[in-house]
C-alpha positions as CSV (number, residue, x, y, z in Angstrom):
1,X,26.9,2.2,21.9
2,X,26.2,5.6,23.5
3,X,23.8,7.6,21.4
4,X,22.4,11.1,22.1
5,X,18.7,11.0,21.2
6,X,18.3,14.7,22.0
7,X,20.3,15.7,18.8
8,X,17.5,15.0,16.3
9,X,18.1,16.3,12.8
10,X,15.6,18.7,11.3
11,X,15.0,20.9,14.3
12,X,16.1,24.0,12.3
13,X,16.4,24.9,8.7
14,X,20.1,25.1,7.9
15,X,20.0,25.6,4.1
16,X,18.0,27.9,1.9
17,X,15.3,26.6,-0.3
18,X,16.1,26.5,-4.1
19,X,14.1,28.5,-6.6
20,X,16.0,27.7,-9.8
21,X,15.6,24.4,-11.8
22,X,17.9,21.6,-10.7
23,X,18.7,18.5,-12.6
24,X,18.3,15.8,-10.0
25,X,20.5,12.7,-9.5
26,X,18.2,11.2,-6.8
27,X,14.4,11.0,-6.4
28,X,13.1,11.1,-2.8
29,X,9.6,9.5,-2.6
30,X,7.2,10.2,0.3
31,X,3.7,8.9,0.9
32,X,1.6,11.5,2.8
33,X,-1.6,10.9,4.7
34,X,-2.8,13.5,7.3
35,X,0.9,13.8,8.2
36,X,1.1,17.4,9.2
37,X,1.9,16.8,12.8
38,X,5.6,15.8,12.2
39,X,6.1,16.7,8.6
40,X,7.9,20.0,9.1
41,X,10.8,18.1,10.8
42,X,11.0,15.8,7.8
43,X,10.8,18.7,5.5
44,X,13.7,20.5,7.2
45,X,15.8,17.3,7.1
46,X,15.3,17.1,3.3
47,X,16.1,20.7,2.6
48,X,19.2,20.4,4.8
49,X,20.7,17.6,2.7
50,X,24.4,18.1,1.6
51,X,23.4,16.8,-1.8
52,X,21.3,19.4,-3.4
53,X,20.6,17.6,-6.7
54,X,17.4,15.8,-5.8
55,X,13.7,15.9,-6.6
56,X,11.2,15.2,-3.9
57,X,8.0,13.5,-5.1
58,X,5.3,13.6,-2.4
59,X,2.1,11.6,-3.0
60,X,-0.8,12.7,-0.9
61,X,-2.8,9.6,-0.3
62,X,-6.2,11.2,0.0
63,X,-5.6,13.2,3.2
64,X,-8.9,14.2,4.9
65,X,-7.6,17.0,7.2
66,X,-7.7,20.4,5.7
67,X,-4.9,21.8,7.8
68,X,-2.6,18.9,6.8
69,X,-3.3,19.4,3.1
70,X,-2.7,23.2,3.4
71,X,0.6,22.6,5.1
72,X,1.7,20.2,2.4
73,X,0.8,22.6,-0.3
74,X,2.5,25.5,1.4
75,X,5.8,23.6,1.9
76,X,5.5,22.1,-1.5
77,X,5.6,25.6,-3.1
78,X,8.7,26.6,-1.1
79,X,11.3,24.8,-3.2
80,X,11.3,23.9,-7.0
81,X,12.7,20.5,-6.2
82,X,9.4,19.5,-4.4
83,X,6.5,18.1,-6.4
84,X,3.2,17.3,-4.8
85,X,0.6,15.0,-6.3
86,X,-2.7,13.7,-5.0
87,X,-4.5,10.4,-5.3
88,X,-7.6,8.7,-3.7
89,X,-6.7,6.9,-0.5
90,X,-5.1,3.6,-1.5
91,X,-2.5,2.9,1.1
92,X,1.3,3.4,1.3
93,X,2.2,0.8,-1.3
94,X,0.0,2.3,-4.0
95,X,1.1,5.9,-3.0
96,X,4.8,4.9,-3.4
97,X,4.3,3.0,-6.6
98,X,2.4,6.0,-8.2
99,X,5.0,8.4,-7.0
100,X,7.8,6.3,-8.5
101,X,6.1,6.7,-11.9
102,X,6.6,10.5,-11.5
103,X,10.3,10.3,-10.9
104,X,13.0,11.4,-13.3
105,X,16.1,9.7,-11.9
106,X,17.5,6.1,-11.7
107,X,17.8,6.1,-7.9
108,X,14.8,6.2,-5.5
109,X,14.9,7.0,-1.8
110,X,11.7,6.2,0.1
111,X,11.1,8.5,3.1
112,X,8.0,8.4,5.3
113,X,6.5,11.7,6.1
114,X,7.4,11.5,9.8
115,X,10.9,10.0,9.8
116,X,14.1,12.0,10.0
117,X,17.5,11.7,8.2
118,X,20.9,13.1,8.9
119,X,22.2,15.8,6.4
120,X,24.6,13.4,4.7
121,X,22.0,10.7,4.2
122,X,21.1,11.2,0.5
123,X,24.7,12.0,-0.5
124,X,26.1,8.8,0.9
125,X,23.4,6.5,-0.2
126,X,24.1,7.8,-3.7
127,X,27.9,7.5,-3.3
128,X,27.6,3.9,-2.2
129,X,25.6,2.9,-5.3
130,X,28.2,4.6,-7.5
131,X,30.9,2.7,-5.8
132,X,29.1,-0.6,-6.2
133,X,27.4,-0.5,-9.7
134,X,26.1,-4.0,-9.4
135,X,24.3,-3.5,-6.0
136,X,20.6,-3.1,-6.2
137,X,20.2,-0.9,-3.1
138,X,22.3,0.9,-0.5
139,X,21.4,1.3,3.1
140,X,22.5,2.7,6.5
141,X,21.8,1.8,10.1
142,X,19.3,3.7,12.3
143,X,17.9,4.7,15.6
144,X,14.3,4.4,16.7
145,X,12.9,7.4,18.6
146,X,9.6,8.6,19.9
147,X,7.6,6.0,21.9
148,X,10.7,3.8,21.9
149,X,14.4,4.6,21.8
150,X,17.0,2.2,20.5
151,X,20.0,1.8,18.2
152,X,19.4,-0.6,15.3
153,X,22.6,-2.0,13.8
154,X,22.3,-5.5,12.5
155,X,24.6,-7.7,10.3
156,X,23.0,-8.3,7.0
157,X,21.7,-11.9,6.7
158,X,19.5,-13.1,3.8
159,X,18.7,-16.2,5.8
160,X,17.5,-14.3,8.8
161,X,15.4,-12.0,6.6
162,X,13.3,-15.0,5.6
163,X,11.7,-15.0,9.1
164,X,12.9,-11.8,10.9
165,X,13.0,-8.4,9.3
166,X,16.3,-6.9,10.3
167,X,16.3,-4.3,7.5
168,X,14.2,-1.2,7.6
169,X,13.6,1.3,4.8
170,X,16.8,3.4,5.4
171,X,17.8,2.8,1.8
172,X,18.2,4.0,-1.8
173,X,17.0,1.6,-4.6
174,X,17.9,1.4,-8.3
175,X,14.7,2.1,-10.0
176,X,15.4,-0.5,-12.7
177,X,15.7,-3.2,-10.0
178,X,12.6,-1.9,-8.2
179,X,10.5,-2.0,-11.3
180,X,11.8,-5.4,-12.4
181,X,10.3,-7.0,-9.2
182,X,7.0,-5.2,-9.7
183,X,7.6,-2.5,-7.1
184,X,5.6,-2.7,-3.9
185,X,2.9,-5.4,-4.1
186,X,-0.6,-4.0,-3.7
187,X,-2.1,-7.2,-2.3
188,X,-3.8,-5.3,0.5
189,X,-3.7,-1.7,1.9
190,X,-1.6,-2.5,4.9
191,X,1.1,-5.1,5.3
192,X,4.9,-5.3,5.8
193,X,5.6,-3.8,2.4
194,X,9.3,-2.9,3.0
195,X,10.1,-6.4,4.2
196,X,8.4,-7.9,1.1
197,X,10.3,-5.6,-1.2
198,X,13.7,-6.8,0.2
199,X,12.6,-10.4,-0.2
200,X,11.5,-9.9,-3.8
201,X,14.9,-8.3,-4.6
202,X,16.9,-11.0,-2.9
203,X,14.9,-13.7,-4.6
204,X,16.3,-12.3,-7.9
205,X,19.9,-12.4,-6.5
206,X,19.9,-8.6,-5.9
207,X,22.3,-7.7,-3.1
208,X,22.9,-4.4,-1.2
209,X,25.8,-2.2,-0.3
210,X,25.9,-1.3,3.4
211,X,27.2,2.1,4.7
212,X,28.2,1.4,8.3
213,X,26.9,4.5,10.0
214,X,23.7,5.8,11.5
215,X,21.8,8.1,9.1
216,X,18.1,7.4,9.7
217,X,15.8,8.2,12.5
218,X,12.7,5.9,12.6
219,X,9.8,7.4,14.4
220,X,8.1,4.9,16.7
221,X,4.4,5.5,17.8
222,X,1.5,3.4,18.9
223,X,-0.4,4.4,15.7
224,X,2.5,3.8,13.2
225,X,2.0,1.4,10.3
226,X,4.3,-1.3,11.7
227,X,2.3,-1.3,14.9
228,X,-1.0,-1.2,13.1
229,X,-0.1,-4.3,11.0
230,X,1.4,-6.3,14.0
231,X,-1.5,-5.5,16.3
232,X,-4.3,-6.4,13.9
233,X,-4.6,-10.2,13.7
234,X,-6.1,-10.3,10.2
235,X,-3.6,-7.9,8.8
236,X,-0.7,-9.7,10.5
237,X,-1.7,-13.1,9.3
238,X,-2.2,-12.0,5.7
239,X,1.1,-10.2,5.7
240,X,2.9,-13.2,7.3
241,X,1.5,-15.6,4.7
242,X,2.7,-13.3,1.9
243,X,6.2,-12.9,3.5
244,X,6.5,-16.7,4.0
245,X,5.8,-17.3,0.4
246,X,8.3,-14.8,-0.8
247,X,10.9,-16.2,1.6
248,X,10.9,-19.6,-0.1
249,X,12.7,-18.1,-3.1
250,X,15.6,-16.4,-1.3
251,X,19.1,-17.6,-1.6
252,X,20.2,-17.5,2.1
253,X,23.9,-17.4,1.1
254,X,23.4,-14.0,-0.5
255,X,25.9,-11.5,1.0
256,X,26.2,-7.7,1.0
257,X,29.1,-5.3,0.0
258,X,30.4,-2.8,2.5
259,X,31.0,0.9,1.4
260,X,34.7,1.6,1.4
261,X,34.6,5.3,1.0
262,X,35.5,7.8,3.8
263,X,32.6,8.5,6.2
264,X,31.7,12.0,7.4
265,X,33.4,13.0,10.6
266,X,30.1,13.9,12.2
267,X,28.6,10.4,11.6
268,X,28.1,7.8,14.4
269,X,29.8,4.6,13.1
270,X,27.9,1.3,13.4
271,X,28.7,-1.2,16.0
272,X,27.6,-4.8,16.0
273,X,27.2,-7.3,18.8
274,X,29.1,-10.6,18.8
275,X,25.9,-12.6,19.1
276,X,24.3,-10.8,16.1
277,X,27.4,-11.6,14.0
278,X,27.2,-15.2,15.0
279,X,23.5,-15.4,14.1
280,X,24.2,-13.9,10.7
281,X,26.9,-16.4,10.0
282,X,24.7,-19.4,11.1
283,X,21.9,-18.3,8.9
284,X,24.0,-18.7,5.7
285,X,23.3,-22.5,5.7
286,X,20.1,-24.5,6.1
287,X,21.2,-26.3,9.3
288,X,22.2,-23.2,11.1
289,X,19.1,-21.3,9.8
290,X,16.8,-24.1,11.1
291,X,18.5,-23.9,14.6
292,X,18.2,-20.1,14.7
293,X,14.5,-20.2,13.7
294,X,13.9,-22.8,16.4
295,X,15.5,-20.5,19.0
296,X,13.3,-17.6,17.7
297,X,10.2,-19.9,18.0
298,X,9.7,-20.1,14.3
299,X,8.6,-23.6,13.2
300,X,8.0,-22.9,9.5
């Protein structure tokens, strides 16, 4: 797949901020910690959304830099849909859980303070959940940008998710389902919380609806949370133990639904490799899963 990484969303403000009161249909939740460096790009991405009926709950997780706090407060006052809250530093999981408590809607979209989304992102995540009322979350494919550049389109596989996280948080969740599994576990400040959430949902038989297009830009950096957890032996081992325990309860035959609505003309449609499709199919039964794990060097 050919992808133009120069066409990042959020480089200009295309829509006007809203000053009147809006009844939201979707709640965007963002944890914020000293995030001023890239936050204005994320801010413009949110304001530029084609769906205007949202609220944006931003939980400042005890930021220590004055200039980052001032930027957040200034942008937070620019639009009535934005609501800024503060807590003592407790980590992303706690910040997101606390923010969810402030939300008014039944659909939650988690968005980190440095990631970017296409203008149609919120609208189509919402549409997919309306189309599939029994699905617990909707998601899109993505690209990584920054220190690494790649296109990430993977076939959904509950079995593969038990040892290899192929889903990232380019998703909207039903709040009822999120709360039913206890939200994000607060076992420690830093761990693979998005992966754990998917496993907790799947262990309850909750399945997703997939929108086969690229709508999310995942910022990669040497200091990002994923790198922090993976590069710290203690954090990684604690996270891996928790993930392994959750994985025991997942039905590996669980499948997803595919969004059948018309996709926007401007969207890049997802493409999947033959090998990835074969792996996904193999992971739906115990024998195939065992073989795939062996190939990946997983002995558990």
